KOLGULUM-207669 format. One record per atom (N, C-alpha, C): z, y, x negated. Coordinates in steps of 0.05 Angstrom, whole numbers, padded with zeros to 5 digits, always signed. Layout:
<atoms>
ZYX...
</atoms>
This chain:
<atoms>
+02205+03038-01921+02179+03031-01932+02157+03045-01917+02142+03062-01929+02123+03079-01915+02095+03067-01916+02081+03070-01893+02053+03061-01891+02035+03085-01895+02015+03082-01912+01996+03104-01917+01974+03103-01896+01977+03119-01875+01958+03118-01853+01930+03128-01861+01928+03145-01882+01902+03155-01891+01884+03132-01902+01896+03109-01908+01881+03086-01918+01867+03071-01896+01874+03077-01871+01863+03062-01848+01842+03079-01833+01821+03067-01822+01802+03083-01806+01814+03094-01781+01801+03114-01770+01811+03127-01746+01811+03106-01723+01832+03107-01706+01833+03089-01683+01852+03102-01663+01852+03090-01639+01869+03101-01618+01896+03087-01617+01902+03071-01638+01928+03058-01639+01949+03078-01648+01974+03075-01638+01996+03091-01648+02003+03082-01676+02017+03099-01691+02026+03092-01717+02044+03068-01716+02062+03067-01696+02081+03045-01694+02066+03019-01689+02046+03018-01671+02031+02994-01666+02017+02985-01691+02007+03004-01707+01992+02997-01730+02009+02983-01752+02032+02995-01758+02048+02983-01779+02062+02957-01770+02067+02955-01744+02079+02930-01735+02058+02907-01735+02033+02915-01730+02011+02895-01732+02008+02886-01760+02011+02904-01779+02009+02896-01807+02031+02876-01815+02055+02881-01803+02077+02862-01808+02069+02834-01797+02057+02834-01774+02049+02808-01762+02029+02793-01779+02012+02807-01793+01990+02795-01808+01999+02787-01837+02022+02796-01845+02030+02790-01873+02044+02763-01875+02045+02752-01900+02060+02728-01905+02088+02735-01915+02090+02757-01929+02116+02765-01941+02121+02795-01934+02145+02801-01924+02152+02828-01919+02169+02837-01943+02160+02858-01957+02174+02868-01980+02185+02896-01974+02211+02899-01974+02224+02924-01967+02237+02937-01990+02233+02964-01993+02246+02979-02014+02265+02999-02001+02291+02995-02004+02312+03010-01991+02325+03029-02012+02325+03055-02006+02337+03075-02024+02360+03090-02012+02360+03116-02016+02381+03133-02005+02376+03143-01977+02350+03150-01972+02343+03163-01947+02335+03142-01926+02344+03146-01901+02337+03129-01879+02309+03135-01869+02300+03160-01871+02273+03168-01864+02270+03177-01835+02244+03181-01827+02237+03191-01800+02248+03172-01779+02257+03184-01756+02268+03168-01734+02253+03174-01709+02248+03153-01693+02234+03157-01667+02254+03167-01646+02246+03168-01621+02263+03178-01600+02288+03162-01596+02287+03137-01604+02311+03119-01602+02328+03120-01627+02320+03137-01646+02336+03140-01671+02332+03117-01691+02309+03103-01689+02303+03080-01707+02280+03088-01725+02283+03083-01751+02263+03089-01770+02241+03068-01771+02217+03074-01780+02195+03054-01782+02204+03031-01801+02219+03037-01822+02227+03016-01840+02245+02996-01826+02264+03005-01809+02281+02987-01795+02265+02971-01774+02246+02985-01761+02230+02971-01741+02213+02949-01754+02202+02955-01778+02187+02935-01793+02205+02911-01800+02228+02917-01810+02247+02896-01818+02254+02878-01794+02260+02891-01772+02268+02876-01748+02245+02859-01738+02220+02870-01740+02197+02855-01730+02191+02831-01748+02194+02835-01774+02191+02813-01793+02212+02791-01789+02236+02799-01782+02257+02780-01776+02251+02764-01751+02242+02778-01731+02235+02765-01705+02213+02744-01709+02194+02750-01727+02172+02732-01732+02178+02711-01754+02203+02711-01764+02211+02692-01784+02194+02694-01810+02187+02719-01817+02172+02723-01842+02191+02721-01865+02180+02714-01888+02196+02715-01913+02201+02744-01919+02227+02752-01923+02234+02780-01928+02247+02783-01955+02234+02799-01972+02245+02805-01998+02253+02834-01999+02279+02839-02001+02289+02867-02000+02300+02875-02027+02291+02898-02036+02300+02909-02062+02313+02936-02059+02335+02940-02072+02351+02965-02069+02351+02981-02094+02350+03007-02091+02355+03025-02114+02384+03022-02123+02389+03030-02147+02416+03027-02158+02435+03050-02150+02428+03066-02131+02445+03088-02122+02471+03077-02111+02492+03093-02114+02518+03085-02102+02516+03087-02072+02531+03071-02058+02530+03071-02029+02537+03098-02017+02556+03112-02029+02564+03138-02018+02542+03159-02021+02521+03152-02037+02499+03171-02039+02477+03165-02018+02480+03143-02004+02460+03135-01983+02468+03146-01956+02447+03152-01940+02453+03161-01913+02466+03138-01898+02482+03145-01877+02497+03125-01862+02480+03104-01850+02457+03113-01838+02440+03093-01825+02426+03075-01846+02421+03086-01870+02409+03069-01891+02430+03048-01900+02455+03056-01901+02476+03037-01908+02478+03015-01887+02475+03023-01861+02476+03003-01839+02453+02984-01840+02429+02994-01847+02405+02977-01850+02409+02957-01873+02419+02966-01895+02424+02948-01918+02445+02927-01910+02465+02935-01895+02485+02916-01886+02472+02895-01868+02454+02903-01850+02440+02885-01833+02424+02865-01849+02410+02875-01870+02393+02858-01886+02410+02837-01901+02434+02844-01908+02451+02826-01923+02456+02800-01908+02455+02801-01881+02461+02777-01865+02438+02758-01865+02414+02767-01874+02390+02750-01871+02376+02743-01897+02377+02761-01917+02361+02757-01941+02377+02762-01966+02368+02751-01988+02380+02757-02014+02366+02782-02024+02382+02801-02033+02371+02827-02042+02377+02831-02071+02362+02847-02084+02366+02853-02113+02361+02882-02118+02376+02893-02137+02374+02922-02144+02355+02926-02167+02343+02950-02167+02326+02958-02189+02332+02987-02197+02327+02994-02222+02334+03021-02231+02309+03038-02236+02287+03026-02244+02262+03041-02249+02238+03024-02242+02214+03035-02243+02190+03022-02234+02184+02996-02250+02189+02996-02276+02184+02972-02292+02203+02950-02284+02228+02958-02279+02248+02939-02270+02240+02927-02243+02229+02944-02225+02220+02935-02199+02197+02915-02201+02178+02921-02219+02155+02904-02222+02164+02876-02231+02182+02875-02251+02191+02849-02261+02207+02834-02240+02223+02848-02225+02239+02835-02204+02222+02824-02182+02202+02840-02173+02184+02831-02152+02168+02807-02162+02158+02808-02187+02143+02786-02198+02159+02760-02198+02184+02762-02207+02201+02739-02208+02207+02727-02180+02210+02745-02161+02215+02736-02133+02191+02722-02122+02167+02733-02127+02142+02721-02117+02137+02694-02130+02143+02691-02156+02140+02665-02169+02158+02645-02156+02183+02654-02151+02203+02636-02139+02193+02627-02111+02181+02646-02096+02170+02640-02070+02149+02618-02072+02130+02622-02091+02109+02602-02095+02119+02575-02103+02140+02574-02119+02153+02549-02127+02166+02536-02102+02180+02551-02087+02194+02541-02063+02174+02529-02043+02150+02543-02041+02130+02533-02022+02112+02512-02035+02117+02505-02060+02102+02485-02075+02073+02492-02078+02068+02518-02079+02041+02528-02086+02037+02524-02116+02058+02529-02131+02058+02523-02159+02083+02506-02165+02081+02490-02187+02104+02474-02195+02110+02478-02224+02136+02478-02231+02144+02479-02259+02158+02453-02267+02161+02435-02248+02174+02409-02253+02157+02387-02241+02164+02362-02246+02149+02339-02235+02149+02340-02204+02127+02331-02193+02124+02330-02164+02146+02313-02151+02152+02290-02164+02171+02272-02151+02199+02282-02151+02205+02302-02168+02232+02314-02169+02235+02337-02149+02214+02345-02136+02216+02367-02116+02229+02356-02091+02242+02374-02076+02257+02366-02053+02240+02369-02027+02243+02350-02009+02230+02351-01984+02245+02369-01965+02231+02386-01951+02244+02404-01931+02248+02391-01904+02235+02368-01899+02236+02356-01873+02251+02329-01872+02249+02314-01893+02260+02286-01893+02290+02286-01894+02302+02267-01881+02331+02263-01881+02337+02233-01888+02362+02226-01890+02370+02199-01896+02360+02180-01874+02356+02190-01850+02346+02173-01828+02318+02164-01833+02303+02178-01850+02275+02171-01856+02273+02149-01878+02296+02142-01889+02296+02120-01910+02304+02094-01897+02294+02072-01909+02300+02045-01900+02323+02034-01917+02346+02031-01904+02369+02022-01919+02365+01994-01931+02351+01977-01916+02347+01949-01926+02329+01949-01951+02309+01967-01951+02292+01969-01975+02309+01977-02000+02328+01995-01995+02345+02005-02017+02363+01982-02027+02375+01967-02009+02393+01945-02016+02377+01923-02030+02353+01917-02020+02337+01897-02033+02329+01905-02061+02324+01931-02065+02318+01941-02092+02342+01937-02110+02366+01943-02100+02390+01941-02116+02394+01912-02125+02389+01893-02107+02393+01865-02114+02373+01856-02136+02348+01865-02133+02327+01859-02153+02334+01872-02180+02341+01898-02178+02347+01912-02203+02371+01900-02218+02391+01890-02203+02414+01877-02215+02405+01852-02231+02388+01836-02218+02380+01810-02230+02361+01814-02253+02344+01835-02252+02324+01838-02273+02332+01857-02295+02347+01878-02289+02354+01897-02309+02384+01903-02312+02400+01888-02297+02429+01892-02299+02438+01919-02287+02426+01927-02265+02432+01952-02251+02462+01954-02246+02474+01977-02250+02503+01980-02250+02516+01978-02222+02501+01985-02201+02513+01985-02174+02506+01959-02160+02520+01954-02137+02513+01931-02121+02505+01941-02093+02494+01923-02077+02483+01931-02051+02503+01938-02030+02529+01936-02036+02550+01945-02017+02557+01974-02020+02547+01987-02041+02552+02015-02045+02539+02032-02023+02551+02055-02016+02539+02072-01996+02511+02081-02006+02493+02084-01987+02465+02091-01994+02464+02118-02009+02479+02139-02001+02479+02164-02016+02487+02160-02045+02506+02142-02050+02516+02137-02077+02494+02124-02094+02479+02106-02082+02457+02093-02097+02436+02113-02103+02429+02130-02084+02408+02150-02088+02417+02171-02109+02443+02178-02108+02453+02197-02128+02451+02186-02156+02458+02160-02158+02457+02147-02184+02428+02147-02195+02409+02146-02177+02380+02146-02186+02368+02174-02187+02385+02194-02182+02376+02223-02182+02355+02228-02161+02358+02215-02138+02338+02218-02117+02349+02235-02094+02373+02246-02096+02384+02263-02075+02403+02283-02087+02403+02307-02075+02422+02328-02084+02435+02339-02059+02461+02334-02056+02475+02340-02031+02461+02323-02009+02447+02336-01990+02433+02320-01969+02403+02322-01972+02393+02335-01993+02364+02339-01996+02352+02316-02012+02332+02304-02001+02318+02281-02013+02295+02291-02030+02291+02278-02053+02268+02283-02069+02243+02269-02057+02220+02278-02066+02195+02265-02058+02196+02236-02067+02208+02231-02090+02209+02203-02101+02224+02185-02082+02246+02195-02071+02262+02178-02052+02245+02169-02028+02229+02187-02018+02213+02181-01994+02191+02160-02002+02178+02165-02024+02156+02147-02032+02167+02119-02040+02191+02118-02051+02202+02092-02060+02214+02076-02037+02229+02090-02019+02245+02077-01999+02241+02086-01970+02221+02102-01965+02216+02113-01938+02209+02091-01918+02217+02095-01893+02208+02077-01872+02178+02080-01868+02168+02105-01868+02139+02110-01865+02132+02133-01885+02129+02127-01910+02124+02148-01929+02098+02164-01923+02079+02151-01911+02053+02165-01905+02056+02187-01884+02079+02187-01869+02084+02209-01851+02086+02235-01866+02097+02234-01891+02102+02257-01907+02080+02261-01928+02069+02239-01938+02048+02240-01958+02025+02221-01950+02008+02231-01933+01987+02214-01922+01968+02203-01943+01966+02218-01965+01948+02210-01987+01959+02188-02004+01984+02179-01999+01996+02159-02017+01987+02130-02010+01969+02127-01991+01959+02101-01984+01941+02090-02007+01936+02064-02006+01918+02051-02026+01895+02038-02011+01870+02044-02019+01846+02033-02006+01834+02011-02023+01831+01988-02012+01821+01965-02027+01795+01954-02014+01776+01948-02030+01750+01937-02020+01739+01917-02039+01725+01897-02028+01710+01878-02045+01681+01879-02037+01663+01874-02057+01635+01876-02053+01621+01850-02062+01598+01844-02050+01583+01820-02058+01572+01822-02086+01561+01846-02092+01547+01850-02117+01562+01868-02137+01547+01882-02153+01559+01899-02174+01558+01929-02168+01550+01936-02143+01550+01964-02135+01563+01967-02108+01570+01992-02102+01581+01998-02076+01559+01999-02055+01559+01981-02036+01539+01980-02015+01550+01967-01990+01539+01975-01968+01547+01964-01942+01528+01941-01935+01537+01922-01919+01564+01920-01908+01585+01912-01929+01609+01922-01925+01631+01916-01943+01645+01890-01933+01645+01869-01948+01656+01843-01939+01686+01845-01930+01701+01861-01945+01730+01863-01939+01739+01891-01947+01752+01905-01929+01762+01932-01934+01789+01935-01921+01809+01942-01937+01836+01945-01926+01848+01972-01935+01863+01985-01918+01878+02009-01925+01908+02002-01923+01922+02002-01945+01950+01994-01945+01968+02019-01945+01989+02016-01930+02010+02037-01928+02037+02025-01933+02057+02042-01938+02084+02032-01943+02096+02046-01968+02118+02035-01977+02131+02046-02001+02115+02039-02026+02122+02051-02048+02108+02045-02073+02108+02016-02080+02131+02003-02076+02133+01974-02082+02115+01958-02064+02114+01966-02039+02097+01951-02020+02068+01956-02026+02060+01980-02034+02033+01986-02041+02024+01969-02064+02041+01967-02085+02034+01950-02108+02030+01921-02099+02050+01910-02085+02049+01882-02076+02024+01876-02060+02018+01894-02041+01995+01889-02023+01968+01891-02038+01966+01911-02056+01941+01914-02070+01936+01891-02090+01958+01882-02104+01955+01860-02122+01948+01834-02107+01961+01829-02085+01954+01806-02069+01926+01806-02059+01916+01830-02051+01888+01833-02042+01869+01823-02064+01874+01833-02088+01856+01826-02110+01858+01796-02117+01883+01786-02119+01886+01758-02127+01874+01739-02106+01875+01747-02081+01863+01730-02060+01833+01728-02062+01820+01746-02077+01791+01746-02080+01782+01734-02106+01800+01732-02126+01793+01722-02152+01791+01691-02152+01775+01680-02170+01774+01651-02174+01800+01642-02187+01808+01618-02181+01833+01607-02190+01827+01579-02203+01835+01575-02228+01829+01550-02241+01855+01535-02247+01854+01509-02247+01877+01492-02253+01872+01477-02279+01892+01477-02296+01890+01463-02322+01898+01434-02319+01908+01423-02341+01917+01395-02342+01946+01393-02351+01957+01369-02350+01985+01365-02359+01986+01359-02389+01965+01364-02403+01965+01358-02432+01988+01371-02447+01994+01396-02440+02015+01410-02454+02038+01419-02436+02035+01413-02410+02056+01422-02391+02063+01399-02372+02088+01398-02364+02096+01378-02344+02082+01384-02318+02082+01410-02310+02068+01417-02285+02040+01427-02292+02022+01422-02274+01994+01431-02278+01993+01461-02277+01984+01475-02299+01983+01504-02298+01959+01514-02283+01961+01538-02272+01939+01550-02258+01935+01579-02268+01911+01589-02266+01906+01616-02276+01884+01629-02260+01888+01655-02255+01867+01672-02242+01848+01680-02264+01823+01685-02255+01802+01692-02275+01809+01718-02290+01821+01738-02276+01834+01760-02290+01864+01755-02289+01877+01753-02311+01906+01747-02310+01921+01765-02292+01940+01754-02277+01955+01769-02258+01970+01793-02271+01980+01789-02296+01994+01811-02310+01976+01835-02314+01951+01830-02319+01932+01852-02324+01926+01866-02298+01921+01851-02277+01915+01864-02251+01939+01880-02242+01963+01869-02244+01988+01883-02235+01992+01908-02251+01989+01907-02278+01994+01930-02295+01975+01953-02287+01950+01947-02283+01930+01967-02276+01936+01981-02249+01944+01964-02230+01950+01975-02203+01977+01991-02204+01997+01981-02218+02022+01996-02220+02018+02023-02233+02002+02023-02255+01996+02048-02269+01983+02068-02250+01964+02059-02234+01950+02077-02216+01968+02089-02195+01986+02073-02185+02004+02082-02164+02028+02098-02175+02039+02090-02197+02062+02104-02209+02055+02130-02222+02032+02132-02235+02025+02155-02251+02005+02174-02238+01997+02169-02214+01977+02186-02201+01988+02214-02195+01970+02232-02189+01977+02259-02181+01980+02260-02151+02005+02262-02141+02010+02260-02112+02004+02287-02098+01997+02308-02113+01989+02333-02100+01960+02332-02093+01945+02313-02103+01917+02310-02096+01913+02298-02068+01892+02306-02055+01886+02295-02029+01873+02267-02031+01865+02259-02055+01852+02233-02058+01873+02210-02058+01863+02186-02054+01880+02162-02054+01872+02144-02077+01890+02125-02083+01883+02105-02102+01863+02086-02090+01842+02079-02105+01822+02060-02096+01820+02036-02114+01820+02012-02101+01817+01987-02116+01792+01974-02106+01772+01970-02124+01746+01959-02116+01739+01935-02133+01735+01912-02119+01728+01888-02133+01698+01882-02130+01684+01880-02153+01656+01874-02153+01652+01845-02164+01628+01836-02164+01622+01809-02173+01628+01806-02203+01626+01827-02218+01630+01825-02247+01655+01840-02257+01669+01856-02240+01691+01872-02251+01709+01881-02228+01732+01891-02237+01751+01904-02219+01755+01933-02228+01751+01952-02210+01755+01981-02216+01778+01992-02200+01796+02006-02214+01819+02019-02202+01818+02048-02208+01816+02065-02188+01814+02094-02191+01840+02107-02181+01849+02127-02195+01871+02143-02184+01868+02172-02192+01876+02191-02174+01875+02219-02181+01896+02225-02201+01889+02234-02225+01909+02240-02245+01896+02244-02272+01912+02255-02290+01902+02262-02317+01921+02250-02338+01910+02243-02361+01926+02235-02383+01943+02258-02393+01966+02253-02406+01981+02275-02418+01964+02292-02437+01970+02317-02438+01955+02336-02455+01952+02326-02483+01927+02325-02493+01922+02317-02521+01918+02287-02524+01922+02271-02503+01918+02242-02505+01889+02235-02501+01880+02213-02513+01854+02202-02509+01856+02174-02497+01835+02164-02486+01836+02137-02475+01840+02116-02496+01831+02122-02521+01835+02103-02543+01864+02099-02549+01880+02120-02545+01909+02118-02551+01922+02098-02533+01911+02094-02508+01923+02075-02489+01921+02047-02499+01902+02041-02517+01898+02014-02527+01917+02007-02550+01933+02027-02559+01951+02023-02580+01980+02027-02570+01999+02019-02586+02027+02024-02578+02032+02054-02578+02043+02064-02556+02047+02093-02553+02072+02098-02537+02081+02123-02539+02105+02130-02523+02098+02130-02494+02119+02127-02478+02115+02127-02449+02121+02155-02438+02102+02168-02426+02106+02195-02414+02098+02193-02384+02116+02184-02367+02108+02181-02339+02103+02208-02325+02082+02208-02309+02076+02233-02294+02097+02238-02273+02109+02216-02263+02129+02218-02242+02155+02204-02251+02171+02216-02268+02193+02202-02281+02214+02192-02261+02219+02206-02239+02240+02196-02220+02230+02171-02206+02204+02168-02203+02193+02143-02190+02192+02121-02211+02186+02129-02236+02183+02109-02257+02209+02093-02262+02232+02107-02261+02257+02094-02267+02263+02071-02248+02262+02074-02221+02267+02052-02203+02246+02030-02206+02221+02037-02212+02200+02017-02216+02206+02001-02241+02217+02014-02261+02226+01999-02285+02249+01980-02278+02269+01990-02264+02292+01974-02257+02284+01950-02240+02263+01953-02224+02254+01931-02207+02235+01912-02221+02229+01919-02247+02212+01901-02263+02182+01906-02260+02174+01928-02248+02146+01933-02244+02133+01946-02269+02148+01962-02284+02138+01974-02308+02158+01972-02330+02150+01979-02355+02169+01980-02377+02169+02008-02389+02188+02013-02407+02192+02039-02418+02179+02043-02445+02168+02022-02456+02159+02023-02484+02131+02034-02488+02116+02038-02467+02088+02047-02471+02070+02024-02480+02078+01999-02474+02061+01976-02482+02043+01966-02460+02045+01977-02436+02031+01966-02414+02001+01964-02417+01988+01986-02425+01959+01986-02428+01950+01970-02452+01966+01971-02474+01959+01955-02497+01962+01925-02492+01982+01919-02475+01986+01891-02466+01962+01882-02450+01951+01899-02433+01927+01892-02418+01904+01884-02436+01900+01900-02457+01879+01894-02476+01883+01868-02490+01908+01863-02498+01915+01838-02513+01912+01814-02495+01923+01815-02470+01922+01792-02452+01893+01786-02444+01878+01807-02438+01850+01803-02431+01835+01789-02453+01840+01797-02478+01826+01785-02501+01834+01755-02503+01860+01749-02499+01869+01721-02502+01857+01704-02479+01849+01716-02457+01837+01702-02435+01807+01700-02438+01796+01711-02460+01768+01710-02464+01752+01731-02449+01765+01752-02440+01752+01773-02424+01742+01796-02441+01722+01810-02432+01714+01834-02444+01736+01855-02444+01738+01871-02464+01760+01890-02466+01761+01910-02442+01784+01914-02430+01786+01933-02408+01777+01961-02417+01767+01977-02398+01759+02004-02404+01777+02023-02389+01783+02045-02403+01799+02067-02391+01781+02092-02393+01776+02105-02370+01758+02127-02369+01772+02151-02355+01773+02174-02369+01784+02198-02358+01762+02217-02351+01758+02221-02325+01738+02241-02315+01753+02259-02296+01741+02265-02273+01757+02279-02253+01780+02263-02243+01776+02237-02243+01798+02218-02237+01802+02200-02261+01823+02184-02260+01827+02164-02281+01818+02137-02271+01803+02123-02287+01792+02097-02279+01798+02076-02299+01807+02052-02289+01810+02028-02305+01790+02008-02296+01776+01995-02315+01757+01975-02308+01765+01949-02322+01769+01928-02306+01776+01901-02316+01752+01883-02310+01744+01868-02330+01720+01851-02327+01728+01823-02319+01712+01811-02302+01717+01784-02292+01706+01763-02312+01717+01739-02311+01706+01718-02328+01689+01699-02312+01678+01679-02325+01659+01662-02311+01671+01635-02304+01694+01634-02291+01705+01608-02282+01684+01597-02262+01673+01574-02269+01650+01564-02254+01659+01553-02227+01644+01559-02206+01647+01547-02180+01618+01543-02169+01615+01524-02152+01588+01519-02141+01577+01543-02127+01594+01558-02113+01585+01581-02098+01602+01605-02106+01589+01627-02116+01605+01651-02123+01621+01661-02099+01644+01670-02105+01661+01681-02083+01649+01705-02070+01653+01709-02045+01644+01731-02029+01613+01732-02027+01599+01710-02033+01570+01709-02031+01563+01692-02007+01546+01703-01989+01539+01688-01965+01524+01662-01972+01527+01641-01956+01513+01616-01960+01484+01619-01951+01465+01609-01967+01437+01609-01959+01432+01589-01937+01447+01567-01938+01442+01546-01918+01467+01544-01900+01463+01546-01874+01486+01544-01855+01501+01518-01859+01527+01520-01858+01545+01497-01862+01553+01486-01834+01553+01460-01832+01562+01448-01808+01592+01451-01805+01606+01447-01828+01635+01449-01828+01643+01476-01841+01660+01492-01829+01668+01518-01841+01680+01513-01869+01672+01529-01888+01683+01526-01915+01710+01538-01917+01728+01526-01933+01755+01538-01936+01753+01565-01951+01771+01583-01943+01771+01609-01956+01782+01606-01985+01777+01626-02002+01789+01625-02029+01819+01623-02029+01832+01636-02009+01861+01635-02007+01870+01606-02001+01856+01592-01983+01863+01565-01976+01859+01547-02000+01837+01551-02015+01831+01535-02038+01853+01538-02059+01862+01563-02063+01884+01568-02082+01909+01553-02074+01915+01553-02048+01939+01540-02037+01937+01510-02042+01914+01499-02036+01910+01470-02038+01912+01461-02067+01901+01477-02086+01902+01470-02114+01931+01470-02124+01947+01490-02114+01975+01492-02123+01993+01471-02112+01985+01458-02090+02003+01440-02075+02001+01412-02087+02011+01409-02112+02010+01382-02125+02033+01364-02117+02053+01376-02103+02075+01361-02091+02085+01377-02067+02102+01365-02051+02113+01379-02028+02129+01404-02038+02122+01427-02026+02135+01452-02034+02143+01468-02010+02164+01484-02013+02172+01502-01991+02154+01527-01992+02156+01543-01972+02140+01567-01971+02146+01586-01994+02172+01589-02000+02179+01607-02023+02169+01596-02049+02171+01569-02053+02162+01557-02077+02132+01561-02081+02117+01557-02059+02088+01561-02060+02081+01590-02066+02094+01608-02053+02088+01637-02057+02094+01645-02085+02116+01635-02096+02123+01642-02124+02103+01629-02143+02095+01605-02138+02076+01591-02155+02049+01606-02157+02040+01617-02135+02015+01632-02135+02019+01661-02144+02044+01669-02149+02048+01696-02159+02043+01718-02139+02048+01712-02113+02042+01732-02092+02068+01744-02083+02067+01770-02076+02092+01784-02069+02093+01792-02039+02070+01795-02027+02069+01804-01999+02072+01779-01980+02095+01777-01968+02101+01753-01951+02083+01751-01927+02077+01773-01915+02060+01773-01891+02032+01764-01898+02021+01775-01919+01995+01767-01928+01994+01737-01934+02015+01727-01948+02016+01699-01955+02017+01681-01930+02033+01690-01911+02036+01674-01886+02010+01673-01871+01997+01696-01867+01974+01698-01850+01949+01686-01863+01944+01693-01888+01919+01686-01901+01919+01660-01917+01943+01649-01922+01946+01624-01937+01957+01602-01919+01982+01605-01911+01996+01584-01896+01982+01578-01869+01980+01599-01853+01969+01596-01826+01940+01585-01827+01924+01596-01845+01896+01587-01847+01894+01558-01855+01911+01550-01875+01910+01522-01884+01920+01503-01863+01940+01512-01847+01950+01495-01825+01928+01492-01803+01916+01515-01796+01895+01515-01775+01872+01497-01782+01865+01497-01808+01841+01482-01817+01849+01453-01826+01875+01447-01822+01886+01420-01826+01883+01410-01855+01887+01429-01874+01888+01421-01902+01917+01415-01911+01936+01426-01896+01964+01421-01902+01978+01416-01875+02003+01405-01877+02019+01399-01854+02048+01402-01861+02065+01403-01841+02094+01406-01845+02106+01378-01852+02126+01378-01870+02140+01353-01876+02159+01346-01854+02168+01366-01838+02186+01361-01815+02173+01374-01791+02152+01362-01780+02137+01375-01758+02153+01379-01733+02172+01361-01728+02188+01363-01703+02208+01386-01704+02213+01397-01728+02232+01420-01731+02219+01441-01748+02201+01457-01737+02186+01477-01753+02204+01496-01769+02227+01503-01758+02244+01523-01771+02267+01510-01787+02265+01485-01793+02285+01471-01809+02287+01484-01837+02311+01491-01846+02314+01504-01873+02303+01487-01896+02301+01460-01891+02290+01443-01912+02260+01438-01909+02248+01454-01892+02219+01450-01886+02202+01455-01911+02182+01438-01915+02163+01440-01937+02135+01435-01926+02115+01439-01944+02088+01434-01937+02076+01412-01955+02058+01396-01944+02045+01376-01960+02015+01375-01952+01999+01363-01969+01970+01361-01964+01965+01339-01944+01946+01344-01926+01936+01323-01909+01915+01308-01925+01904+01287-01913+01882+01272-01926+01859+01290-01932+01853+01308-01912+01831+01327-01916+01838+01346-01939+01863+01354-01942+01871+01372-01963+01869+01358-01990+01877+01332-01991+01875+01317-02016+01846+01315-02026+01828+01310-02007+01799+01308-02014+01789+01335-02025+01798+01357-02012+01789+01383-02022+01801+01389-02049+01826+01382-02054+01838+01386-02080+01824+01371-02102+01816+01345-02096+01802+01329-02115+01774+01341-02121+01761+01350-02100+01735+01363-02104+01736+01388-02121+01756+01404-02116+01759+01429-02131+01766+01423-02160+01784+01403-02165+01791+01396-02192+01768+01384-02207+01751+01368-02194+01728+01356-02207+01707+01376-02214+01706+01398-02199+01685+01418-02203+01693+01441-02221+01718+01441-02229+01728+01464-02245+01716+01465-02273
</atoms>
């Protein structure tokens, strides 16, 4: 490969130093090997071979193309150079200039695909160059299998080898993990995709303004992100209790139905564009919930189509399948239309779907009356600290002695740590609830019951609903 020195300004550098410096500055070394070995220095090495050796030393990407000449027509040293190249790079032959152009073009496109500068397939189906099975959490995978079995009749059980489970889900090929595998089951997915976190905030009023009453950045697997974000929103929403007129147990309801909140958050996390540097944002205002995610609707779709029954075209199909199996999404394309229907049945304003630079879902809050709006500071200082909304929800739900799991399920919360810290511990500390077996805190039959203080709070909340 010859360097045209007449294209460079005069300098006191030797020709060898100049072309080796060019190799150092390039991203790709492209070599054209023919019949002639070319000029040789005092050591009998040609500039082409020196360039190739230097590119190899610097671990440059090397694309080598050969003329279609027979080997017996090539000089001996040229044959030796080609033989050397065979040990390091894939080479391809060309017969004429047009053939060379097409071949180089195809090789460069392949390079860009391998480097993920461009993609021809879904992001989640691409393979990670760094992650290994050690970066996945085996217990997360086994827990998923158990849930998928119970909810969707998943074919495998949790005793299967981890690679077998991943292969069944198309999340691994030989030992190479897909991006989907890391995002679904990684120990620390944000090590590989820092932008996959979810940012949640609540505000006193109807605009973004400081100070922000509550701001959380959630990390973890896709399932954990959904659970944490949903629990964050539910912990801020008003919660109303009905009567036993039509039910044996007293029903309870969040001002925005849990199904609607969950569907909106799942959509944002499952269908977002993971090549974007932006994160999913969940913002709760006094009058609405806004959920933003970097992503675009399928080509030709409108936001109005989302309000009708439509086909399901997941942006990340390999991630969508496990989320379907775990019961987080469905395959019918009814999710957004269900949001509209359920919101209407709850007396809420119709949800809005807005496609701009990002995709935005707006869910409107209802007017479940309370004496004091949530997240609004008190004008008059209170002598006794007021219970948090989370404690109020727990007290309302505790109509009889219940275990921790029963309480968590009744409130529709998935994040165990959030439930323990913000519901159970707070209610215990403020003496609204107590243990049924206080002398044995870890007893398997342990339950929680209302204290006298808790009963008075429950009566007050029910009287004011």
